[in-house]
C-alpha positions as CSV (number, residue, x, y, z in Angstrom):
1,P,-0.1,-0.2,0.0
2,A,1.1,3.4,-1.1
3,H,-0.3,6.7,0.3
4,N,1.8,9.7,-0.2
5,E,5.1,7.2,-0.2
6,E,7.3,9.7,-2.8
7,R,10.2,9.8,-0.3
8,R,10.1,6.5,1.2
9,L,9.3,4.5,-1.9
10,P,12.0,4.3,-3.9
11,H,14.3,3.1,-0.9
12,A,11.8,0.7,0.3
13,L,11.9,-0.6,-3.1
14,E,16.0,-1.1,-3.3
15,Q,16.1,-3.1,-0.1
16,I,13.2,-5.5,-1.5
17,Y,14.4,-6.2,-4.7
18,S,18.5,-6.3,-3.5
19,F,16.8,-9.5,-0.5
20,L,14.4,-10.7,-3.4
21,K,18.2,-11.2,-5.9
22,T,19.1,-13.6,-2.9
23,Q,16.3,-15.3,-3.2
24,S,15.5,-19.0,-4.7
25,Y,11.9,-18.6,-5.3
26,T,10.2,-16.0,-7.9
27,A,8.6,-13.0,-6.7
28,E,6.6,-10.2,-8.1
29,V,6.3,-7.2,-6.1
30,L,3.1,-4.9,-5.9
31,V,2.6,-1.2,-5.3
32,V,-1.2,0.1,-4.7
33,E,-1.5,3.6,-4.8
34,N,-4.5,5.3,-3.4
35,G,-5.2,8.7,-3.4
36,S,-2.0,10.3,-2.9
37,S,-1.5,14.0,-3.4
38,D,2.0,14.1,-3.8
39,R,4.0,12.0,-6.9
40,T,3.7,8.5,-5.8
41,Y,2.2,7.2,-9.0
42,E,4.2,8.9,-11.0
43,I,7.2,7.8,-8.8
44,A,5.9,4.2,-9.1
45,L,5.4,4.1,-12.7
46,E,9.3,5.4,-13.0
47,L,10.6,2.5,-10.8
48,S,8.8,0.2,-12.6
49,K,10.8,0.6,-16.0
50,Q,13.9,-0.2,-13.6
51,Y,12.6,-3.5,-11.6
52,K,11.5,-6.8,-12.9
53,E,8.4,-8.0,-11.7
54,L,7.0,-4.5,-10.3
55,Q,3.5,-3.8,-10.8
56,V,2.0,-0.6,-10.2
57,L,-1.5,-0.4,-9.2
58,K,-3.7,2.8,-9.0
59,E,-7.0,2.5,-6.3
60,E,-9.2,5.4,-6.5
61,Q,-11.1,4.2,-3.5
62,P,-8.8,5.4,-0.3
63,G,-7.8,3.3,2.6
64,K,-4.8,1.2,3.7
65,G,-7.5,-1.9,3.3
66,T,-8.4,-1.0,0.2
67,A,-5.1,-1.0,-0.9
68,I,-4.1,-4.3,0.6
69,C,-7.9,-5.7,-0.8
70,H,-6.8,-4.8,-4.3
71,G,-3.0,-6.0,-4.3
72,M,-4.1,-9.5,-2.6
73,L,-7.0,-10.2,-5.6
74,E,-4.3,-8.9,-8.2
75,A,-1.3,-10.9,-6.8
76,R,-0.4,-14.3,-8.3
77,G,1.9,-15.8,-5.9
78,E,1.1,-19.2,-3.9
79,Y,1.7,-16.7,-1.1
80,R,1.1,-13.3,-0.7
81,F,2.8,-10.9,1.4
82,M,1.8,-7.3,2.5
83,C,4.1,-4.9,4.0
84,D,4.7,-1.1,4.9
85,A,6.6,0.9,3.1
86,D,8.6,1.6,5.9
87,L,10.2,-1.5,6.4
88,S,9.9,-0.9,9.7
89,M,10.4,-4.8,10.0
90,P,14.0,-5.6,7.9
91,I,12.5,-7.2,4.8
92,E,15.2,-9.9,5.4
93,E,12.8,-11.3,8.1
94,L,10.1,-12.5,5.3
95,G,11.3,-16.0,5.0
96,K,10.2,-16.3,8.8
97,F,6.3,-16.1,7.3
98,I,6.7,-18.7,4.5
99,P,6.5,-22.5,5.1
100,A,10.2,-23.9,3.5
101,S,8.1,-27.2,2.4
102,T,4.5,-27.7,4.1
103,N,1.4,-25.7,4.3
104,Q,1.5,-25.9,7.9
105,F,-0.1,-22.9,8.4
106,D,-2.4,-20.4,6.4
107,I,-1.8,-17.2,7.3
108,S,1.5,-15.7,9.4
109,I,1.1,-12.5,10.9
110,G,3.9,-10.2,12.2
111,S,4.1,-9.6,16.0
112,R,5.8,-7.1,18.1
113,E,4.6,-9.0,21.1
114,A,5.3,-12.8,20.6
115,P,7.7,-14.1,22.5
116,G,11.1,-13.9,21.0
117,A,10.1,-10.4,19.4
118,V,11.9,-7.0,19.8
119,R,11.3,-3.3,19.5
120,Y,13.7,-1.2,18.9
121,N,13.3,3.2,19.8
122,E,9.7,3.2,20.3
123,P,8.3,5.8,23.0
124,E,6.9,4.3,26.2
125,Y,4.0,5.9,25.6
126,R,3.3,4.7,22.2
127,H,4.1,1.3,23.4
128,I,1.4,1.3,26.3
129,G,-1.3,2.6,23.9
130,G,-0.6,-0.2,21.4
131,R,-0.7,-2.7,24.4
132,L,-4.3,-0.9,25.2
133,I,-5.2,-1.2,22.1
134,N,-4.4,-4.7,21.6
135,F,-6.3,-5.6,25.1
136,A,-9.5,-4.0,23.8
137,I,-9.1,-6.2,20.5
138,R,-8.6,-9.2,22.5
139,L,-11.1,-8.5,24.7
140,L,-13.7,-7.8,22.1
141,I,-13.3,-9.9,18.8
142,L,-9.9,-11.7,19.0
143,P,-8.6,-13.6,22.0
144,G,-5.8,-15.0,21.7
145,F,-3.6,-12.7,19.5
146,H,-0.9,-11.0,20.7
147,D,-0.5,-8.0,18.1
148,T,-3.0,-8.1,15.0
149,Q,-2.5,-4.4,14.1
150,C,1.7,-5.2,12.2
151,G,1.8,-3.9,8.8
152,F,3.5,-7.3,7.9
153,K,1.5,-10.3,7.1
154,C,1.5,-13.3,5.0
155,F,-1.3,-15.6,3.2
156,R,-1.5,-18.4,1.2
157,G,-2.7,-17.5,-2.4
158,V,-6.0,-19.7,-2.3
159,V,-7.1,-18.1,1.5
160,A,-6.2,-14.8,0.1
161,E,-8.4,-15.3,-2.7
162,E,-11.0,-17.1,-0.2
163,I,-11.3,-14.1,2.4
164,F,-10.4,-11.3,0.6
165,P,-13.8,-10.6,-1.1
166,Y,-15.7,-10.6,2.1
167,Q,-13.6,-7.6,3.5
168,T,-15.9,-4.2,4.1
169,I,-13.2,-1.9,6.5
170,P,-11.3,0.5,4.0
171,G,-9.3,1.2,6.9
172,W,-7.0,0.9,9.3
173,S,-9.2,-1.7,11.4
174,F,-9.4,-4.0,8.3
175,D,-6.8,-6.4,10.0
176,I,-9.1,-7.0,12.4
177,E,-12.0,-7.9,9.9
178,I,-9.7,-10.2,7.8
179,L,-8.3,-12.3,10.7
180,Y,-11.9,-12.5,12.2
181,V,-13.1,-13.9,9.0
182,A,-10.6,-16.1,8.6
183,R,-10.7,-17.7,11.9
184,K,-14.6,-17.9,11.5
185,R,-13.7,-20.5,8.5
186,G,-11.0,-22.3,10.4
187,Y,-7.4,-21.2,9.1
188,K,-4.6,-22.0,10.9
189,I,-3.5,-18.9,12.1
190,I,0.3,-18.2,13.5
191,E,2.2,-15.4,15.3
192,V,5.9,-14.8,14.1
193,P,8.1,-12.8,16.7
194,I,10.0,-10.1,14.5
195,H,12.2,-7.1,14.9
196,W,10.7,-4.0,14.3
197,H,12.0,-0.5,14.6
198,F,9.3,2.5,15.4
199,D,9.4,4.9,12.6
200,P,9.0,8.4,14.3
201,E,6.8,9.4,10.7
202,T,4.5,6.9,11.4
203,K,0.9,7.7,9.9
204,L,-1.1,6.3,12.9
205,R,-3.1,8.9,14.7
206,A,-3.4,7.0,17.8
207,V,-6.6,8.1,19.6
208,K,-8.6,9.1,16.6
209,D,-7.5,5.5,14.7
210,A,-8.5,3.6,18.3
211,L,-11.9,5.5,18.4
212,L,-12.5,4.1,14.7
213,M,-11.5,0.9,15.5
214,L,-14.2,0.4,18.6
215,R,-16.7,1.3,15.9
216,D,-15.2,-1.2,13.4
217,I,-15.4,-3.6,16.0
218,F,-18.9,-3.4,16.4
219,L,-19.4,-3.4,12.6
220,I,-17.7,-6.8,12.3
221,H,-19.9,-8.4,14.8
222,L,-22.8,-6.6,12.7
223,N,-21.9,-7.8,9.6
224,N,-21.6,-11.4,11.1
225,L,-24.7,-11.4,12.7
226,H,-26.3,-10.4,9.2
227,G,-24.6,-13.5,7.6
228,L,-22.2,-10.8,5.6
229,Y,-19.1,-13.4,6.2
230,D,-21.1,-16.3,5.4
231,P,-19.6,-18.2,2.3
232,Q,-21.7,-17.6,-0.5
233,G,-22.5,-20.0,-3.1
C-alpha cells in the first residue's frame, strides 16, 4: 500500500529487490497507490521501468485496507505478503513467514509482542497505547493474539482469494476483519515474532484510530450477525 510515499518508496523497493535477488524463489512486487496528493504514482511508474516484476496499481478509493485488498486479489503468488513502505521490519525477515516445504499454516502475522520479538526505539507512551489497543481487540473480538495490527502479514494465495472478497472495512481496522473472517473459516493463523523498528513518521493517529477501531469492531460483529461473512454460493 502506498499513500503519499514518494520519499520512502524508492528506498523501500531498493531494499526489497536487493533481498529478492538472493532468494531461490520467483517473486512479484505490487505497489498499490491510493489517494496520494504527491507524486507516489508517477514515481512508482518510473521505478517499474527499473525493476523486473514490479506492478503498479492505482486504487481510486482511499484507505489502507482498500489498497491491501486490491493488491491481494490482483497478486498471483502462492504466498502473498503485505508490508508497509517504511519497512519497519527488515525485509530480510520475510523468510520467517513462509513455510519451507509444507502448508502447516494458512496465515502468518508479524508480531511485535510474541515471545522472541524485539522493539527498537519505540517511545514508552506508544508501546503502552498499543498494548491497550491490543487488550481491547483481544477482549472484544480476537482473543489469543498478541498483535493484530502489525503491517506485515502473509497469506497462502488460495486463502487470500477466499477471504479478501468479504472485506468491508477500508481503513486501519481491516486487519481485524480479515483475521476474524479467517478464524471463522477455520484457517490456521500463527504469530511470527519480528524485529521491529519504530518510525517517528508513522501515519497512525493513536487516539482517533483507536476510536475508529472500536466502531469497526462493532460493525464486524453486526456484519457477522447479518451473515455477510458466510460463504456465498
